[in-house]
C-alpha positions in Angstrom: -13.9 9.9 -11.0 -14.6 12.5 -7.9 -12.6 12.4 -4.8 -15.4 12.9 -2.9 -15.7 10.4 0.5 -12.3 9.4 0.3 -11.2 12.2 2.8 -13.6 13.9 5.3 -11.5 16.9 6.8 -13.5 18.0 10.3 -12.2 20.9 12.2 -13.0 20.9 15.9 -14.9 23.5 16.7 -16.5 25.3 20.5 -19.4 23.5 19.6 -20.5 21.1 22.2 -20.8 17.3 20.8 -21.9 13.6 21.8 -18.7 11.8 23.9 -18.1 9.0 20.9 -19.6 5.8 22.0 -16.9 3.8 20.4 -13.4 2.8 21.7 -11.2 5.4 19.6 -8.8 2.6 18.7 -12.0 0.6 17.4 -13.9 3.2 16.3 -13.3 3.1 12.6 -10.9 1.2 10.2 -8.1 3.0 9.6 -7.4 3.5 13.1 -6.0 -0.2 13.7 -4.5 -0.9 10.7 -2.5 1.9 9.9 -1.1 1.9 13.7 0.0 -2.0 13.1 1.1 -1.2 9.3 3.1 1.7 10.6 5.0 -0.6 13.6 5.3 -3.8 11.4 6.6 -2.2 8.5 9.8 -0.9 10.7 10.3 -4.1 12.4 9.9 -6.5 9.6 12.2 -4.3 7.8 14.7 -4.6 10.8 14.6 -8.3 11.5 15.0 -8.9 7.7 17.9 -7.0 7.7 19.3 -8.2 10.5 18.5 -11.6 9.7 20.2 -11.3 5.6 23.0 -9.9 7.5 24.0 -11.8 10.5 22.4 -15.1 9.1 20.2 -15.8 12.2 17.3 -16.4 10.3 15.9 -19.9 11.0 13.9 -21.3 8.1 10.3 -22.0 9.1 7.6 -22.4 6.6 8.9 -19.4 4.4 12.5 -18.9 4.0 14.0 -15.4 4.8 13.9 -13.6 1.1 10.0 -15.1 0.7 9.0 -14.3 4.4 10.6 -10.8 3.9 8.8 -10.4 -0.1 5.3 -12.0 1.3 4.8 -9.8 4.9 6.0 -6.7 3.3 3.2 -7.3 0.8 0.3 -9.7 2.6 1.7 -7.6 6.3 2.1 -4.2 5.6 0.7 -3.0 2.7 -2.4 -5.3 2.8 -3.1 -3.3 6.4 -2.7 0.1 4.9 -4.8 -1.5 2.1 -7.6 -2.3 4.7 -7.6 -0.1 6.8 -8.1 3.1 4.1 -10.6 1.1 2.3 -12.7 -0.2 5.3 -13.1 3.6 6.0 -13.4 4.8 2.8 -16.0 2.2 1.7 -18.4 3.5 4.6 -17.5 7.3 2.9 -18.5 6.3 -0.4 -21.5 4.1 0.2 -22.6 5.8 3.7 -23.1 2.5 4.6 -21.8 0.8 7.9 -18.4 -1.2 8.1 -16.7 -3.3 10.6 -15.9 -1.3 13.9 -15.4 -2.3 17.5 -15.9 -6.1 18.4 -15.8 -7.1 14.8 -13.3 -4.9 13.6 -11.2 -6.4 16.5 -11.7 -9.5 15.2 -10.5 -8.6 11.7 -7.6 -7.2 12.8 -6.8 -10.6 15.1 -7.2 -12.5 11.6 -4.8 -10.0 10.0 -1.9 -10.5 13.4 -2.2 -13.5 13.9 -0.3 -14.7 10.9 2.1 -12.1 11.1 3.4 -13.4 14.3 3.2 -17.3 13.5 5.2 -16.5 10.2 8.4 -16.1 12.3 7.3 -18.1 15.0 5.9 -21.2 14.1 3.2 -23.0 16.7 1.2 -24.2 14.0 1.1 -26.7 11.5 2.2 -25.6 7.1 -1.4 -26.5 6.3 -3.0 -25.0 9.5 -0.5 -21.9 9.2 -1.5 -21.7 5.1 -5.6 -21.9 5.7 -4.8 -19.3 8.7 -3.6 -16.8 6.5 -5.6 -17.5 3.7 -8.6 -15.9 5.0 -8.3 -12.3 5.8 -7.7 -11.5 1.8 -10.7 -13.2 0.7 -13.0 -11.8 4.0 -11.6 -8.1 3.4 -13.1 -8.6 0.3 -16.4 -9.5 1.1 -16.8 -7.4 3.6 -16.3 -4.1 1.2 -18.5 -6.2 -1.4 -21.7 -6.0 0.7 -21.9 -2.4 1.1 -20.4 -1.3 -2.5 -23.2 -4.2 -4.0 -26.1 -2.8 -1.9 -25.5 1.0 -2.5 -25.6 0.2 -6.2 -22.1 1.5 -6.8 -20.7 -0.7 -9.9 -18.0 1.4 -10.7 -16.6 0.2 -7.1 -16.6 -3.1 -8.3 -13.0 -3.7 -9.3 -11.9 -2.7 -5.4 -13.2 -5.9 -4.2 -12.1 -7.6 -6.7 -8.6 -6.6 -6.7 -8.8 -7.5 -3.5 -9.8 -11.4 -4.0 -6.5 -11.4 -6.6 -4.1 -10.5 -4.2 -6.1 -13.4 -1.8 -5.4 -15.7 -5.0 -2.2 -14.8 -4.9 -1.6 -15.2 -1.2 -3.5 -18.9 -2.1 -0.8 -19.8 -4.9 2.6 -18.9 -2.7 1.2 -20.9 0.2 0.2 -23.9 -2.2 4.3 -24.1 -3.6 5.1 -24.0 0.2 2.9 -26.7 1.0 4.1 -28.9 -2.3 1.3 -28.9 -3.5 2.3 -26.6 -7.1 6.0 -25.8 -8.2 8.1 -22.7 -8.8 4.9 -20.6 -8.6 5.6 -18.1 -5.2 8.0 -16.0 -7.7 4.9 -15.5 -10.3 2.5 -14.8 -7.8 4.4 -12.1 -5.8 5.2 -10.4 -9.1 1.5 -10.0 -9.8 0.9 -9.0 -6.3 2.5 -6.7 -6.2 1.4 -5.2 -9.6 -2.2 -5.7 -8.2 -1.6 -3.4 -5.4 -0.5 -0.5 -8.2 -4.0 -1.5 -9.5 -5.2 -0.6 -6.3 -3.2 2.6 -6.4 -3.8 3.9 -9.6 -7.4 3.6 -8.7 -7.2 5.6 -5.6 -4.8 8.1 -7.2 -7.0 8.9 -9.7 -9.9 10.0 -7.4 -7.8 11.4 -4.7 -4.3 13.2 -6.2 -6.9 15.9 -8.3 -9.2 16.2 -5.6 -6.3 17.0 -3.0 -4.6 19.2 -5.3 -8.4 21.3 -5.4 -8.2 21.1 -1.9 -5.0 22.2 -0.9 -3.6 24.6 -3.8 -7.0 25.7 -5.1 -6.4 24.3 -8.3 -7.7 20.7 -10.2 -6.2 19.2 -12.9 -7.9 19.1 -16.2 -8.8 15.4 -16.8 -7.8 13.1 -19.9 -10.6 11.3 -20.4 -8.9 8.5 -22.3 -6.0 8.1 -20.1 -8.8 7.4 -17.5 -9.9 4.9 -19.4 -6.6 3.2 -19.9 -5.6 4.0 -16.2 -6.6 0.2 -14.8 -7.0 -2.0 -17.7 -2.9 -1.2 -18.7 -1.9 -2.6 -15.2 -4.3 -5.5 -15.5 -3.0 -6.3 -19.3 0.8 -6.0 -17.7 -0.6 -8.2 -14.9 -1.7 -10.8 -17.2 1.2 -11.0 -19.3 3.0 -11.7 -16.3 0.7 -14.7 -15.6 1.6 -16.1 -19.2 5.1 -15.4 -19.0 5.7 -14.1 -22.7 8.6 -11.6 -22.8 7.4 -10.1 -25.5 4.8 -9.1 -24.4 6.1 -7.9 -21.3 8.0 -5.8 -22.5 5.5 -4.6 -24.8 2.4 -3.7 -22.1 5.4 -2.7 -19.8 6.7 0.3 -22.1 2.3 0.9 -22.8 1.5 1.0 -19.2 4.5 3.5 -18.4 3.9 5.5 -21.2 -0.2 5.8 -19.8 0.5 6.6 -16.7 3.7 9.5 -17.3 0.9 11.3 -19.0 -1.8 11.2 -16.3 1.1 12.0 -13.8 2.3 15.1 -15.8 -1.4 16.2 -16.3 -1.3 15.8 -12.7 1.8 17.8 -12.1 1.7 21.6 -10.7 4.8 23.3 -9.5 2.6 24.5 -6.2 2.0 21.2 -5.3 5.9 20.7 -4.7 5.4 23.3 -1.9 3.3 20.9 -0.2 4.4 17.3 1.8 1.5 16.6 1.8 0.9 16.6 -2.3 4.5 15.8 -3.3 4.6 12.3 -1.7 1.7 11.3 -3.7 3.4 12.5 -7.0 6.7 10.8 -6.1 4.7 7.5 -5.0 3.3 7.7 -8.7 6.3 8.6 -10.2 7.9 5.8 -8.7 4.9 3.6 -10.1 5.7 4.7 -13.6 9.0 4.4 -13.1 9.2 0.6 -12.2 7.0 -0.4 -15.4 10.2 1.4 -17.4 12.5 -0.8 -15.4 11.1 -3.8 -15.9 10.9 -3.0 -19.4 14.1 -2.3 -19.8 15.3 -5.3 -17.6 13.9 -8.0 -19.9 15.3 -6.2 -23.0 18.9 -5.5 -21.6 18.5 -9.4 -19.5 19.3 -7.6 -16.0 17.3 -8.5 -12.9 13.5 -7.4 -12.7 14.8 -7.3 -9.1 15.1 -3.3 -9.1 12.1 -2.4 -10.5 10.2 -4.7 -8.6 12.0 -2.3 -5.4 11.2 0.8 -8.0 7.4 -0.4 -7.0 8.0 -2.1 -3.3 9.3 1.0 -1.6 9.3 3.8 -4.5 5.1 3.5 -6.0 4.0 2.0 -2.7 5.7 2.7 0.6 5.8 6.5 -0.8 1.9 6.5 -1.7 0.8 4.5 1.6 2.7 7.2 3.6 1.3 10.0 2.3 -2.1 8.3 2.3 -1.8 7.4 5.7 -0.7 10.6 6.7 -3.2 12.5 5.0 -6.3 10.0 6.4 -4.7 10.0 10.1 -5.2 13.8 10.1 -8.5 14.2 8.2 -10.7 10.7 9.8 -9.7 12.4 13.2 -10.6 15.6 12.8 -7.2 17.7 12.6 -6.2 20.2 10.3 -4.1 18.0 7.0 -0.9 19.6 7.3 2.2 18.3 7.4 3.4 17.8 10.9 6.8 18.0 12.7 9.5 15.7 10.8 6.7 14.3 8.3 8.4 15.8 5.3 11.2 14.5 6.7 9.9 10.8 6.8 8.9 11.2 3.2 12.6 12.4 2.3 13.9 9.4 3.6 11.5 6.9 2.0 12.7 9.0 -1.4 16.2 8.7 -0.4 15.7 4.5 0.6 13.9 4.0 -2.9 16.8 5.5 -4.9 19.3 3.3 -3.0 17.7 0.2 -3.3 16.1 0.3 -6.4 19.0 2.1 -8.6 22.0 2.2 -7.0 22.7 -1.5 -7.7 22.5 -0.1 -11.6 25.6 1.7 -11.7 27.7 -0.6 -9.6 26.4 -3.9 -8.6 29.3 -4.2 -6.1 27.1 -1.4 -4.2 24.4 -3.6 -3.7 25.0 -4.3 0.1 25.6 -1.1 1.0 22.1 0.6 -1.1 20.8 -2.4 1.1 22.0 -1.0 4.3 21.1 2.4 3.2 17.4 1.9 1.9 16.5 0.0 4.8 17.9 2.3 7.3 16.0 5.1 5.6 13.2 2.4 5.8 13.3 1.9 9.3 13.9 5.6 10.7 11.1 7.4 8.1 8.5 4.7 9.4 9.8 5.1 13.4 9.0 8.9 12.9 5.4 8.6 11.4 4.7 6.0 13.9 6.4 8.4 16.9 4.3 11.0 15.8 0.9 9.0 14.6 0.2 6.0 17.1 -1.3 9.0 19.7 -3.4 10.3 17.0 -5.0 7.2 16.1 -5.2 5.7 19.9 -7.3 8.8 20.9 -10.5 10.2 20.2 -11.2 13.1 18.0 -10.6 16.1 19.4 -14.0 17.6 18.0 -16.1 14.5 20.3 -17.4 13.2 17.2 -17.4 9.6 16.3 -14.4 8.0 13.8 
């Protein structure tokens, strides 16, 4: 599938262009959601680290470990996904997605549960209902233009968003005492669902970006492309079935499919371009997560390291790469790594190695690994936030809308 429509790189010219009528921070979905996602990631990790080390967290709706996991997935990751898809679906279909007041209300629907999860002001049922609204609504908003534009190949996008919403609802059902022992499984399936979304997006944008940046588009392996998304969904199904033998086999099968895909994309020239290698590194984290998950079950050790290979190595790395690229391309700026941005990418890579791999060599290093990883994460997102806040808040320099 082509990358056309995902990124629209427009560089300012001297031509006279009309002043945009829309207030810049609400001109397109990527602006408010990327901005809030970036800073929420830094704040969430800081609060989590202080809470784990200082025992200052007072359990309310969630205990601290579940709050940390829930907000990283349904807070940070969901914000980036929303911002990217609200912008990309508009490009794919040529049809509008929320801007202005409608976008502001959607942002508030995401933001309110983030704040109330830490400072409980609502009753548990009311909070659960509020937090369960965003993802189904986002899926509906995305589905409407896709359906109207008759693009069935894009139907998996809103369906995966709905799948995320089901996982979130299951976690809330356990918190309310309606279900038992489902939150861990639901959280894992949610992470894998985001991996599935990355699989879809990466298959379109990585070859396109490589062609735009280094002048060469990787050859497409049609069989691998057909297996890419189904292999991840099959793995998610085995997690739901909780069959160890099936999980191990599908983990290795999925790792093989995506390793072949990654190898077919690799070009040594891409390693000289930070805006490219961060995406390839993120995809490598995706592959590593499946390998580690299978090995964890075979060797009888915790799958938590595999989950962090996905959440930090794949999701955080890939979303950082996408936000930094989209944040430039869709604001009419050249897509070139700004100063200190490569350092942020390297810090996230160190965060991945520390949290996902260091404890495997020596379990006694777990506490140190967490501190190193959290510090690198916070600094990386702070760098991105400092460099991109003004970009996301200001109008395009070429005066165009968006």
